Biopython code that builds the backbone (N, CA, C, O; Angstrom):
import numpy as np
from Bio.PDB.StructureBuilder import StructureBuilder

atoms = [
    (1, "UNK", "N", (23.504, 112.082, -40.247)),
    (1, "UNK", "CA", (24.557, 112.731, -39.499)),
    (1, "UNK", "C", (24.575, 114.222, -39.843)),
    (1, "UNK", "O", (24.646, 114.596, -41.013)),
    (2, "UNK", "N", (24.511, 115.052, -38.830)),
    (2, "UNK", "CA", (24.509, 116.493, -39.043)),
    (2, "UNK", "C", (25.933, 117.041, -38.940)),
    (2, "UNK", "O", (26.685, 116.697, -38.028)),
    (3, "UNK", "N", (26.277, 117.890, -39.887)),
    (3, "UNK", "CA", (27.603, 118.487, -39.903)),
    (3, "UNK", "C", (27.439, 120.004, -39.976)),
    (3, "UNK", "O", (26.648, 120.515, -40.768)),
    (4, "UNK", "N", (28.174, 120.694, -39.164)),
    (4, "UNK", "CA", (28.108, 122.155, -39.144)),
    (4, "UNK", "C", (28.670, 122.731, -40.441)),
    (4, "UNK", "O", (29.660, 122.234, -40.977)),
    (5, "UNK", "N", (28.030, 123.779, -40.931)),
    (5, "UNK", "CA", (28.534, 124.444, -42.132)),
    (5, "UNK", "C", (29.913, 125.034, -41.880)),
    (5, "UNK", "O", (30.728, 125.122, -42.798)),
    (6, "UNK", "N", (30.176, 125.434, -40.658)),
    (6, "UNK", "CA", (31.478, 126.009, -40.319)),
    (6, "UNK", "C", (32.575, 124.950, -40.448)),
    (6, "UNK", "O", (33.727, 125.276, -40.732)),
    (7, "UNK", "N", (32.215, 123.691, -40.239)),
    (7, "UNK", "CA", (33.189, 122.600, -40.371)),
    (7, "UNK", "C", (33.504, 122.350, -41.846)),
    (7, "UNK", "O", (34.664, 122.172, -42.218)),
    (8, "UNK", "N", (32.467, 122.339, -42.679)),
    (8, "UNK", "CA", (32.661, 122.074, -44.100)),
    (8, "UNK", "C", (33.305, 123.243, -44.821)),
    (8, "UNK", "O", (34.141, 123.057, -45.706)),
    (9, "UNK", "N", (32.906, 124.462, -44.433)),
    (9, "UNK", "CA", (33.406, 125.668, -45.078)),
    (9, "UNK", "C", (34.025, 126.566, -44.015)),
    (9, "UNK", "O", (33.308, 127.325, -43.363)),
    (10, "UNK", "N", (35.337, 126.498, -43.826)),
    (10, "UNK", "CA", (35.989, 127.248, -42.749)),
    (10, "UNK", "C", (35.730, 128.751, -42.797)),
    (10, "UNK", "O", (35.710, 129.407, -41.755)),
    (11, "UNK", "N", (35.528, 129.307, -44.004)),
    (11, "UNK", "CA", (35.318, 130.748, -44.084)),
    (11, "UNK", "C", (33.853, 131.119, -43.875)),
    (11, "UNK", "O", (33.500, 132.297, -43.944)),
    (12, "UNK", "N", (33.002, 130.138, -43.622)),
    (12, "UNK", "CA", (31.573, 130.404, -43.465)),
    (12, "UNK", "C", (31.298, 131.345, -42.301)),
    (12, "UNK", "O", (30.571, 132.327, -42.448)),
    (13, "UNK", "N", (31.881, 131.042, -41.139)),
    (13, "UNK", "CA", (31.651, 131.894, -39.967)),
    (13, "UNK", "C", (32.242, 133.282, -40.161)),
    (13, "UNK", "O", (31.663, 134.277, -39.724)),
    (14, "UNK", "N", (33.394, 133.346, -40.815)),
    (14, "UNK", "CA", (34.017, 134.647, -41.052)),
    (14, "UNK", "C", (33.112, 135.500, -41.931)),
    (14, "UNK", "O", (32.921, 136.687, -41.664)),
    (15, "UNK", "N", (32.557, 134.897, -42.978)),
    (15, "UNK", "CA", (31.648, 135.633, -43.856)),
    (15, "UNK", "C", (30.386, 136.036, -43.110)),
    (15, "UNK", "O", (29.878, 137.147, -43.263)),
    (16, "UNK", "N", (29.894, 135.112, -42.304)),
    (16, "UNK", "CA", (28.645, 135.364, -41.606)),
    (16, "UNK", "C", (28.788, 136.497, -40.597)),
    (16, "UNK", "O", (27.853, 137.271, -40.389)),
    (17, "UNK", "N", (29.945, 136.593, -39.978)),
    (17, "UNK", "CA", (30.177, 137.627, -38.974)),
    (17, "UNK", "C", (30.661, 138.940, -39.572)),
    (17, "UNK", "O", (30.775, 139.944, -38.868)),
    (18, "UNK", "N", (30.944, 138.933, -40.866)),
    (18, "UNK", "CA", (31.466, 140.125, -41.530)),
    (18, "UNK", "C", (30.301, 141.046, -41.902)),
    (18, "UNK", "O", (29.426, 140.664, -42.678)),
    (19, "UNK", "N", (30.296, 142.249, -41.351)),
    (19, "UNK", "CA", (29.206, 143.187, -41.598)),
    (19, "UNK", "C", (29.095, 143.563, -43.069)),
    (19, "UNK", "O", (27.992, 143.707, -43.595)),
    (20, "UNK", "N", (30.232, 143.721, -43.730)),
    (20, "UNK", "CA", (30.194, 144.092, -45.148)),
    (20, "UNK", "C", (29.499, 143.020, -45.973)),
    (20, "UNK", "O", (28.755, 143.326, -46.906)),
    (21, "UNK", "N", (29.743, 141.773, -45.628)),
    (21, "UNK", "CA", (29.108, 140.668, -46.326)),
    (21, "UNK", "C", (27.597, 140.723, -46.150)),
    (21, "UNK", "O", (26.842, 140.555, -47.108)),
    (22, "UNK", "N", (27.161, 140.964, -44.900)),
    (22, "UNK", "CA", (25.725, 141.036, -44.626)),
    (22, "UNK", "C", (25.091, 142.236, -45.305)),
    (22, "UNK", "O", (23.972, 142.141, -45.810)),
    (23, "UNK", "N", (25.791, 143.370, -45.326)),
    (23, "UNK", "CA", (25.254, 144.551, -45.995)),
    (23, "UNK", "C", (25.098, 144.306, -47.484)),
    (23, "UNK", "O", (24.114, 144.725, -48.094)),
    (24, "UNK", "N", (26.074, 143.626, -48.064)),
    (24, "UNK", "CA", (26.025, 143.334, -49.492)),
    (24, "UNK", "C", (24.822, 142.441, -49.802)),
    (24, "UNK", "O", (24.111, 142.659, -50.784)),
    (25, "UNK", "N", (24.604, 141.431, -48.951)),
    (25, "UNK", "CA", (23.477, 140.530, -49.158)),
    (25, "UNK", "C", (22.159, 141.281, -49.069)),
    (25, "UNK", "O", (21.282, 141.092, -49.912)),
    (26, "UNK", "N", (22.005, 142.132, -48.054)),
    (26, "UNK", "CA", (20.743, 142.832, -47.869)),
    (26, "UNK", "C", (20.539, 143.851, -48.990)),
    (26, "UNK", "O", (19.404, 144.109, -49.393)),
    (27, "UNK", "N", (21.628, 144.431, -49.493)),
    (27, "UNK", "CA", (21.514, 145.403, -50.588)),
    (27, "UNK", "C", (21.010, 144.700, -51.844)),
    (27, "UNK", "O", (20.181, 145.249, -52.569)),
    (28, "UNK", "N", (21.503, 143.489, -52.108)),
    (28, "UNK", "CA", (21.073, 142.736, -53.282)),
    (28, "UNK", "C", (19.589, 142.432, -53.197)),
    (28, "UNK", "O", (18.891, 142.476, -54.210)),
    (29, "UNK", "N", (19.099, 142.126, -52.013)),
    (29, "UNK", "CA", (17.685, 141.829, -51.849)),
    (29, "UNK", "C", (16.829, 143.055, -52.140)),
    (29, "UNK", "O", (15.756, 142.939, -52.733)),
    (30, "UNK", "N", (17.297, 144.223, -51.727)),
    (30, "UNK", "CA", (16.531, 145.451, -51.896)),
    (30, "UNK", "C", (16.504, 145.931, -53.338)),
    (30, "UNK", "O", (15.663, 146.754, -53.698)),
    (31, "UNK", "N", (17.416, 145.428, -54.173)),
    (31, "UNK", "CA", (17.516, 145.916, -55.545)),
    (31, "UNK", "C", (16.411, 145.389, -56.449)),
    (31, "UNK", "O", (16.336, 145.795, -57.609)),
    (32, "UNK", "N", (15.558, 144.508, -55.964)),
    (32, "UNK", "CA", (14.448, 144.034, -56.779)),
    (32, "UNK", "C", (13.538, 145.209, -57.112)),
    (32, "UNK", "O", (13.178, 146.003, -56.242)),
    (33, "UNK", "N", (13.181, 145.303, -58.359)),
    (33, "UNK", "CA", (12.335, 146.427, -58.768)),
    (33, "UNK", "C", (10.871, 146.098, -58.515)),
    (33, "UNK", "O", (10.495, 144.953, -58.265)),
    (34, "UNK", "N", (10.071, 147.134, -58.589)),
    (34, "UNK", "CA", (8.629, 146.981, -58.399)),
    (34, "UNK", "C", (8.052, 146.050, -59.461)),
    (34, "UNK", "O", (7.151, 145.260, -59.179)),
    (35, "UNK", "N", (8.581, 146.149, -60.695)),
    (35, "UNK", "CA", (8.109, 145.290, -61.784)),
    (35, "UNK", "C", (8.375, 143.814, -61.482)),
    (35, "UNK", "O", (7.570, 142.948, -61.825)),
    (36, "UNK", "N", (9.508, 143.539, -60.839)),
    (36, "UNK", "CA", (9.823, 142.152, -60.469)),
    (36, "UNK", "C", (8.779, 141.603, -59.503)),
    (36, "UNK", "O", (8.332, 140.463, -59.629)),
    (37, "UNK", "N", (8.397, 142.442, -58.530)),
    (37, "UNK", "CA", (7.373, 142.014, -57.584)),
    (37, "UNK", "C", (6.040, 141.797, -58.289)),
    (37, "UNK", "O", (5.334, 140.828, -58.009)),
    (38, "UNK", "N", (5.697, 142.704, -59.206)),
    (38, "UNK", "CA", (4.438, 142.544, -59.945)),
    (38, "UNK", "C", (4.428, 141.253, -60.743)),
    (38, "UNK", "O", (3.432, 140.530, -60.748)),
    (39, "UNK", "N", (5.535, 140.961, -61.417)),
    (39, "UNK", "CA", (5.614, 139.719, -62.194)),
    (39, "UNK", "C", (5.470, 138.503, -61.290)),
    (39, "UNK", "O", (4.775, 137.545, -61.631)),
    (40, "UNK", "N", (6.127, 138.544, -60.141)),
    (40, "UNK", "CA", (6.068, 137.423, -59.207)),
    (40, "UNK", "C", (4.638, 137.177, -58.739)),
    (40, "UNK", "O", (4.159, 136.043, -58.739)),
    (41, "UNK", "N", (3.958, 138.262, -58.338)),
    (41, "UNK", "CA", (2.603, 138.085, -57.825)),
    (41, "UNK", "C", (1.605, 137.773, -58.929)),
    (41, "UNK", "O", (0.607, 137.098, -58.678)),
    (42, "UNK", "N", (1.850, 138.248, -60.144)),
    (42, "UNK", "CA", (0.987, 137.884, -61.265)),
    (42, "UNK", "C", (1.108, 136.390, -61.557)),
    (42, "UNK", "O", (0.106, 135.720, -61.803)),
    (43, "UNK", "N", (2.332, 135.871, -61.529)),
    (43, "UNK", "CA", (2.528, 134.432, -61.741)),
    (43, "UNK", "C", (1.809, 133.635, -60.660)),
    (43, "UNK", "O", (1.168, 132.620, -60.934)),
    (44, "UNK", "N", (1.930, 134.116, -59.428)),
    (44, "UNK", "CA", (1.301, 133.436, -58.302)),
    (44, "UNK", "C", (-0.221, 133.444, -58.453)),
    (44, "UNK", "O", (-0.883, 132.434, -58.213)),
    (45, "UNK", "N", (-0.772, 134.602, -58.856)),
    (45, "UNK", "CA", (-2.216, 134.729, -59.028)),
    (45, "UNK", "C", (-2.706, 133.839, -60.167)),
    (45, "UNK", "O", (-3.758, 133.209, -60.057)),
    (46, "UNK", "N", (-1.947, 133.787, -61.257)),
    (46, "UNK", "CA", (-2.327, 132.933, -62.382)),
    (46, "UNK", "C", (-2.316, 131.467, -61.985)),
    (46, "UNK", "O", (-3.190, 130.700, -62.388)),
    (47, "UNK", "N", (-1.335, 131.084, -61.203)),
    (47, "UNK", "CA", (-1.248, 129.701, -60.742)),
    (47, "UNK", "C", (-2.457, 129.354, -59.871)),
    (47, "UNK", "O", (-3.051, 128.286, -60.019)),
    (48, "UNK", "N", (-2.816, 130.271, -58.959)),
    (48, "UNK", "CA", (-3.986, 130.044, -58.106)),
    (48, "UNK", "C", (-5.261, 129.974, -58.931)),
    (48, "UNK", "O", (-6.136, 129.152, -58.658)),
    (49, "UNK", "N", (-5.371, 130.837, -59.945)),
    (49, "UNK", "CA", (-6.562, 130.838, -60.802)),
    (49, "UNK", "C", (-6.685, 129.510, -61.535)),
    (49, "UNK", "O", (-7.782, 128.967, -61.660)),
    (50, "UNK", "N", (-5.568, 128.987, -62.018)),
    (50, "UNK", "CA", (-5.586, 127.690, -62.701)),
    (50, "UNK", "C", (-6.010, 126.581, -61.749)),
    (50, "UNK", "O", (-6.798, 125.708, -62.113)),
    (51, "UNK", "N", (-5.484, 126.620, -60.531)),
    (51, "UNK", "CA", (-5.852, 125.598, -59.539)),
    (51, "UNK", "C", (-7.342, 125.665, -59.224)),
    (51, "UNK", "O", (-7.994, 124.632, -59.074)),
    (52, "UNK", "N", (-7.880, 126.874, -59.124)),
    (52, "UNK", "CA", (-9.304, 127.031, -58.836)),
    (52, "UNK", "C", (-10.158, 126.524, -59.993)),
    (52, "UNK", "O", (-11.213, 125.930, -59.771)),
    (53, "UNK", "N", (-9.707, 126.756, -61.236)),
    (53, "UNK", "CA", (-10.439, 126.251, -62.401)),
    (53, "UNK", "C", (-10.479, 124.725, -62.376)),
    (53, "UNK", "O", (-11.514, 124.114, -62.641)),
    (54, "UNK", "N", (-9.344, 124.126, -62.057)),
    (54, "UNK", "CA", (-9.248, 122.666, -62.023)),
    (54, "UNK", "C", (-10.158, 122.109, -60.935)),
    (54, "UNK", "O", (-10.791, 121.071, -61.130)),
    (55, "UNK", "N", (-10.229, 122.784, -59.798)),
    (55, "UNK", "CA", (-11.050, 122.320, -58.688)),
    (55, "UNK", "C", (-12.546, 122.362, -59.036)),
    (55, "UNK", "O", (-13.311, 121.509, -58.584)),
    (56, "UNK", "N", (-12.957, 123.342, -59.831)),
    (56, "UNK", "CA", (-14.389, 123.497, -60.121)),
    (56, "UNK", "C", (-14.883, 122.509, -61.099)),
    (56, "UNK", "O", (-16.066, 122.516, -61.440)),
]
sb = StructureBuilder()
sb.init_structure("model")
sb.init_model(0)
sb.init_chain("A")
sb.init_seg("    ")
for serial, (resi, resn, name, xyz) in enumerate(atoms, 1):
    if name == "N":
        sb.init_residue(resn, " ", resi, " ")
    sb.init_atom(name, np.array(xyz, "f"), 0.0, 1.0, " ", f" {name:<3s}", serial, name[0])
structure = sb.get_structure()
């Protein structure tokens, strides 16, 4: 059974339509530093390298 989020959380639509809420969310996403991205991609590369070693 599918239930709308707006039904479960009455303030969901209000938050979703609120520009300040959306700006705050997008600002939080942009605050990731370059080092965070490097760490993320290094972890990803290491994981792929391990998978390739296992495959060989």
